[in-house]
KEKE-3310 file (N, C-alpha, C; in steps of 0.2 Angstrom, whole numbers, plus 5000, padded with zeros to 4 digits):
npx = (4978:4966:4971:4971:4958:4954:4950:4960:4960:4955:4966:4965:4967:4983:4986:4995:5002:5010:5020:5031:5031:5040:5045:5032:5027:5037:5036:5023:5025:5034:5026:5015:5021:5023:5011:5001:4987:4986:4982:4985:4989:4993:4994:4988:4975:4970:4971:4962:4950:4952:4949:4935:4931:4936:4938:4940:4957:4970:4982:4990:5002:5011:5018:5027:5029:5022:5014:4999:4991:4999:5006:5004:4993:4984:4982:4975:4963:4959:4957:4947:4936:4935:4931:4929:4941:4950:4957:4966:4982:4995:5009:5023:5032:5048:5060:5068:5075:5065:5053:5043:5025:5013:5001:5004:5011:5024:5040:5047:5062:5068:5080:5068:5070:5068:5066:5064:5054:5043:5044:5040:5027:5020:5019:5013:5000:4995:4996:5001:5018)
npy = (5065:5058:5054:5065:5067:5056:5053:5052:5037:5037:5033:5020:5022:5020:5012:5017:5010:5012:5015:5024:5041:5049:5041:5036:5048:5050:5040:5041:5054:5051:5042:5050:5060:5053:5052:5044:5042:5043:5036:5036:5028:5025:5013:4996:4996:5010:5009:5000:5007:5018:5011:5010:5022:5023:5020:5004:5000:5000:4994:4989:4995:4988:4990:4978:4978:4987:4998:4995:4989:4976:4972:4958:4955:4965:4960:4948:4953:4960:4950:4943:4951:4959:4953:4956:4963:4954:4952:4962:4967:4965:4973:4970:4980:4981:4984:4974:4957:4950:4938:4938:4936:4923:4924:4937:4952:4952:4958:4973:4979:4990:5003:5012:5011:5023:5021:5007:5005:5012:5004:4992:4995:4999:4987:4979:4986:4986:4996:5002:5005)
npz = (4841:4844:4856:4864:4867:4875:4892:4906:4916:4933:4945:4957:4975:4984:4999:5013:5026:5039:5054:5057:5056:5048:5038:5033:5027:5018:5009:5004:4998:4987:4980:4977:4969:4958:4953:4960:4969:4987:5002:5020:5034:5052:5059:5059:5065:5062:5048:5045:5049:5039:5027:5028:5022:5010:4993:4986:4987:4976:4980:4995:5006:5018:5034:5044:5058:5071:5083:5092:5081:5073:5056:5053:5061:5056:5043:5046:5051:5040:5030:5036:5038:5027:5015:5001:4997:4995:4984:4983:4982:4994:4999:5009:5021:5029:5041:5046:5047:5038:5031:5017:5019:5017:5003:5000:4991:4991:4998:5003:5008:5021:5022:5011:4993:4981:4967:4967:4974:4967:4955:4960:4966:4954:4947:4955:4957:4945:4936:4922:4915)
capx = (4972:4961:4974:4969:4951:4953:4951:4964:4956:4958:4969:4962:4971:4987:4985:5001:5002:5017:5020:5036:5029:5044:5044:5026:5027:5042:5033:5018:5028:5036:5020:5011:5025:5023:5004:4997:4982:4989:4979:4990:4987:4999:4995:4983:4969:4969:4970:4955:4946:4952:4946:4928:4930:4940:4936:4945:4963:4974:4987:4991:5009:5010:5023:5026:5030:5018:5010:4992:4989:5004:5005:5001:4986:4980:4980:4971:4957:4957:4955:4941:4931:4934:4932:4929:4947:4954:4961:4970:4988:4998:5016:5025:5038:5051:5068:5072:5076:5059:5051:5036:5020:5009:4996:5005:5014:5031:5043:5052:5066:5069:5076:5065:5074:5062:5065:5062:5047:5039:5044:5036:5020:5018:5018:5007:4995:4991:4998:5006:5023)
capy = (5068:5054:5053:5071:5066:5052:5055:5047:5033:5039:5028:5018:5024:5016:5013:5016:5008:5014:5019:5029:5046:5051:5035:5036:5054:5049:5035:5045:5059:5048:5039:5055:5063:5048:5052:5040:5044:5039:5036:5034:5025:5025:5007:4993:4999:5016:5006:4997:5013:5021:5006:5010:5027:5023:5016:4999:5002:4996:4991:4992:4995:4987:4988:4972:4979:4993:4997:4995:4983:4976:4969:4951:4955:4968:4955:4943:4956:4962:4944:4941:4956:4963:4948:4959:4966:4948:4952:4968:4965:4969:4974:4972:4984:4979:4985:4968:4952:4947:4935:4939:4931:4920:4928:4945:4954:4952:4962:4978:4981:4998:5009:5010:5014:5026:5017:5000:5006:5013:4998:4986:4997:4999:4981:4976:4990:4985:5002:5001:5009)
capz = (4842:4849:4862:4868:4868:4880:4898:4910:4920:4939:4949:4964:4980:4987:5006:5015:5034:5042:5060:5057:5052:5042:5032:5030:5024:5012:5005:5001:4994:4982:4976:4975:4964:4952:4950:4963:4975:4992:5009:5025:5042:5056:5061:5056:5067:5058:5041:5045:5048:5033:5022:5028:5019:5004:4987:4986:4985:4971:4983:5002:5008:5025:5039:5048:5065:5072:5089:5091:5077:5068:5049:5052:5064:5051:5037:5048:5051:5033:5026:5039:5039:5021:5010:4994:4996:4996:4978:4983:4984:5000:4999:5016:5022:5035:5042:5050:5042:5039:5026:5014:5022:5012:5000:4999:4984:4993:5004:5002:5015:5023:5020:5004:4987:4978:4961:4968:4977:4962:4951:4964:4967:4947:4945:4959:4957:4938:4933:4916:4915)
cpx = (4967:4964:4972:4962:4949:4956:4956:4960:4959:4960:4966:4969:4976:4987:4992:5000:5008:5017:5025:5033:5033:5044:5037:5025:5031:5039:5027:5020:5030:5031:5016:5015:5024:5015:4999:4993:4984:4984:4985:4986:4993:5000:4988:4976:4966:4967:4963:4948:4945:4948:4938:4926:4933:4937:4941:4952:4966:4979:4988:4999:5008:5016:5022:5025:5027:5015:5003:4990:4994:5002:5001:4993:4981:4977:4976:4963:4955:4955:4948:4935:4930:4935:4932:4936:4952:4959:4966:4977:4991:5006:5019:5032:5042:5058:5072:5072:5070:5057:5044:5031:5016:5004:4998:5010:5021:5033:5048:5056:5067:5077:5074:5070:5068:5061:5062:5055:5042:5038:5039:5028:5017:5016:5013:5000:4991:4992:5003:5011:5025)
cpy = (5064:5053:5059:5070:5061:5054:5050:5042:5035:5031:5026:5021:5018:5018:5012:5015:5008:5018:5025:5035:5049:5046:5035:5042:5053:5045:5038:5050:5057:5045:5045:5060:5059:5048:5047:5044:5041:5041:5033:5032:5025:5018:5003:4995:5005:5013:5003:5002:5016:5017:5007:5017:5028:5019:5010:5000:4997:4992:4993:4989:4994:4985:4983:4974:4987:4992:4997:4989:4983:4973:4963:4951:4959:4964:4950:4947:4958:4956:4941:4945:4960:4958:4951:4962:4960:4949:4958:4966:4969:4967:4975:4976:4982:4981:4980:4963:4948:4943:4938:4934:4928:4925:4935:4945:4953:4957:4966:4980:4988:4997:5008:5015:5016:5021:5010:5000:5007:5008:4993:4989:4997:4992:4977:4979:4989:4992:5000:5006:5012)
cpz = (4846:4856:4867:4870:4874:4887:4902:4915:4927:4942:4956:4969:4982:4995:5009:5023:5036:5048:5061:5053:5047:5037:5029:5025:5017:5007:5001:4996:4987:4977:4973:4969:4958:4950:4954:4968:4981:4998:5014:5031:5046:5060:5058:5058:5063:5051:5040:5045:5042:5027:5022:5023:5012:4999:4988:4984:4980:4974:4990:5003:5016:5029:5043:5055:5066:5079:5087:5088:5073:5061:5050:5055:5059:5045:5040:5048:5044:5029:5030:5038:5032:5015:5002:4992:4996:4989:4979:4986:4990:4998:5006:5016:5028:5035:5045:5045:5042:5032:5023:5018:5016:5009:5000:4993:4985:4998:5001:5009:5015:5023:5013:4999:4984:4971:4962:4971:4971:4956:4954:4964:4960:4946:4949:4959:4950:4934:4927:4916:4908)
residu = (MET:LEU:ARG:ASP:MET:VAL:GLN:PRO:VAL:PRO:LEU:LYS:PRO:VAL:LEU:VAL:VAL:GLU:ASP:ASP:GLU:ASP:ALA:ARG:ALA:ALA:ILE:ALA:GLU:ILE:LEU:GLU:ALA:ASP:GLY:TYR:GLU:VAL:ALA:VAL:ALA:ALA:ASN:GLY:ARG:GLU:ALA:LEU:ASP:GLU:LEU:GLN:HIS:LEU:PRO:PRO:PRO:SER:LEU:ILE:LEU:LEU:ASP:LEU:ARG:MET:PRO:VAL:MET:ASP:GLY:PRO:GLU:PHE:LEU:ARG:HIS:LEU:ARG:ALA:GLU:TRP:PRO:ARG:LEU:LYS:ALA:VAL:PRO:VAL:LEU:LEU:LEU:SER:GLY:VAL:GLY:ALA:GLU:ALA:LEU:PRO:ASP:THR:GLY:GLY:LEU:LEU:LYS:LYS:PRO:ILE:VAL:PRO:ASP:GLU:LEU:LEU:ALA:THR:VAL:GLY:ARG:LEU:SER:GLY:ARG:SER:GLU)
# end
C-alpha cells in the first residue's frame, strides 16, 4: 500500500556519444527499453552542446574514436569546462583493442552485449537493480 503511494524518482539521463548511427540507436533503444532516459550525440562536440541543455547526466557512454571530436578530446574539454560534472562516470566504448583511460568507469568492447551494457550502466549510474 505504501509502495503504491511512493512516486518513482526520475532518473537522470544517460548521454550516449557514438558516431555510428546504428550503434548509437541500438544502445539508446536497449537503455530506453530498460527505463533509462537517453540523450544522444554523434561526436564529442555535439555532446558538449547537449550538456548545455541537459540536467547533469547520471552516466556518459563515450566512443573513443569519432570524427570532429574523439573521446579523449571530449574528456579533456569536459574536465576543463564542466567541473560540476567531474563526478559523472564515463564508460568508454571501443571496437579496437583499447584500454580504459584514467578516471573513467571502464571500457565496454564492441559489439555491445545488451546484458553486459545494462549491468554496467546500472552499476555506474547508481541505479539499483
